[in-house]
C-alpha positions in Angstrom: 13.3 -4.8 -15.4 11.4 -3.3 -12.5 10.0 0.2 -12.0 8.4 1.7 -8.9 6.4 4.6 -7.8 6.0 6.0 -4.2 2.7 7.1 -2.7 1.9 8.7 0.6 -1.2 8.0 2.7 -2.1 9.6 6.0 -4.4 7.5 8.1 -5.4 6.6 11.6 -5.7 3.2 13.1 -5.6 1.1 16.3 -4.6 -2.5 16.5 -7.4 -4.2 18.5 -5.7 -7.5 19.1 -2.9 -6.0 21.3 -3.1 -5.7 25.0 -4.4 -2.3 26.3 -0.9 -1.6 27.7 0.6 -1.6 24.1 0.7 1.9 22.6 -0.6 0.7 19.2 -3.8 -0.5 20.9 -4.8 3.1 21.1 -5.9 5.3 18.1 -2.8 6.7 16.4 -1.8 7.9 13.0 0.8 7.3 10.4 2.0 8.8 7.2 2.4 5.6 5.3 4.7 5.4 2.4 3.5 2.9 -0.2 6.0 1.8 -2.8 4.5 -0.1 -5.8 6.8 -2.2 -8.0 6.0 -3.4 -11.5 8.1 -5.9 -13.4 8.2 -6.5 -17.1 9.9 -6.2 -20.4 10.6 -2.9 -22.1 8.0 -2.1 -24.7 9.5 -2.2 -28.2 8.2 1.2 -29.1 7.6 2.8 -25.7 10.9 1.9 -24.2 9.3 1.5 -20.7 7.8 -1.2 -18.6 4.6 0.8 -17.8 3.5 4.4 -18.1 3.8 6.0 -14.6 0.5 7.8 -15.4 -1.2 4.4 -15.8 0.2 3.3 -12.4 -1.0 6.5 -10.8 -4.5 6.0 -12.3 -4.6 2.4 -10.9 -3.5 3.5 -7.5 -5.9 6.5 -7.3 -8.9 4.6 -6.0 -6.8 2.9 -3.3 -5.5 6.3 -2.2 -9.1 7.6 -2.1 -10.2 4.6 0.0 -7.4 5.0 2.6 -6.1 8.6 2.7 -7.3 10.5 5.7 -9.4 7.6 6.9 -9.7 5.5 10.0 -8.4 2.2 8.7 -10.4 0.0 11.2 -13.6 1.2 9.5 -12.6 -0.3 6.1 -13.8 -3.7 5.3 -10.8 -6.2 5.5 -8.8 -3.8 7.7 -10.5 -4.3 11.0 -7.1 -5.2 12.4 -5.0 -2.9 10.2 -1.5 -4.1 10.7 1.0 -2.9 8.2 1.2 -6.5 6.9 -2.6 -6.6 6.3 -2.5 -3.2 4.8 0.1 -4.4 2.2 -2.1 -7.4 1.4 -5.2 -5.3 1.1 -3.5 -2.9 -1.3 -2.1 -5.8 -3.4 -5.5 -7.5 -3.7 -7.0 -4.3 -5.1 -4.1 -3.2 -7.3 -3.2 -6.6 -8.9 -6.3 -6.8 -11.3 -5.3 -3.3 -12.7 -1.5 -3.8 -12.9 -0.5 -7.1 -14.6 3.2 -6.8 -13.8 2.7 -6.0 -10.1 5.7 -7.6 -8.4 5.7 -6.2 -4.8 4.3 -3.7 -2.4 6.4 -2.0 0.3 4.4 -0.3 3.1 6.4 1.8 5.5 4.7 3.0 8.7 7.8 4.9 9.8 11.0 5.7 7.9 12.6 2.6 9.4 9.8 0.1 9.7 7.6 -1.6 7.2 6.5 -4.6 5.3 7.3 -6.1 1.8 4.6 -8.1 0.2 4.9 -10.0 -3.1 1.5 -11.7 -3.3 
């Protein structure tokens, strides 16, 4: 079974590897939607895969590091594409969430990235 929770992060970025003529080469912002999926068996007594409060607690330091920040200033996100952002989140969340199965990062309601480690 798989559960998920959705988080929102507001952040600015620029993609420095693009030509100056590309709009994303300039500083711009996104309200990123981050979907965190956890897979596992139902607990015999709890009846759930994972307590959502535990997932919130695991994601909290990630939100603190990214929300209302300039992503290019964060180590590992110097070229903060949505794909690299998904990997960055995975690398920090995986040690705290053993059943982490995938991360979905949406930079707009219709564009994003799915990362499964």
